[in-house]
N, C-alpha and C positions, 0 to 999 in steps of 0.2 A: 384826839383819839387817846384813850388812857392805857397805859401799859401796867400790868401787875406782874410781879415777880413771885410773889408768895402764892402758892396754889389755893390756900384756904381762903385768903383775900379775893383772889380771882373768882372762886366759886361763890362766895358770899355776894360779891358785886354782880356777877351774872345772875343770880337768883333774885336779888333785889331788883334788878332792871326788868327781869322778865314778870315778875309779880306786879311791878309798877306798870308795865304795859297792859297787863290783863286789868288792872284798876282803871287805866286810861279808857279801854275799850268798854268796860262794863258800866263805869260811872259817867264817862264822857268829861272828865276833868283831868288835869295834870297832876300827877302824884308828887311831883317836886315842888308844886305851888300850893297843895291843899293838905297839908300834913294833918290836919284834925279830921278831915274826910277819909284819908288814907289809913289813918290809924283805926278808925271806926270800921273801915272795910276789912282791915286785918283781924280785928277783934270779932268780927261777924263770921269771917271764915274760919278762925281758929276755934272760937267758943268760950274763949276767957279773956280777961282783960289785965292779968296780973303780969304778963311777960312784956319786955320791952320791945319795941318796933323791930330791932334787929333779931331778938330771939323768935319773935313770931314768923319773920321771914324764913328763919332757919327751919322752923316747925314745917312750914309749908314745902 
């Protein structure tokens, strides 16, 4: 189990995990092992490709 003390880091981690689970359910692949597909999924949901992965997650 991972413990987070910083509220911002905690929120970011929970958000990233939630979106990762949505990717797993939608695409059928593990977001932790398919970084390229996961980035393409985020770009598709956001509509632009100039943000970093963490910034795209925060937008969602």
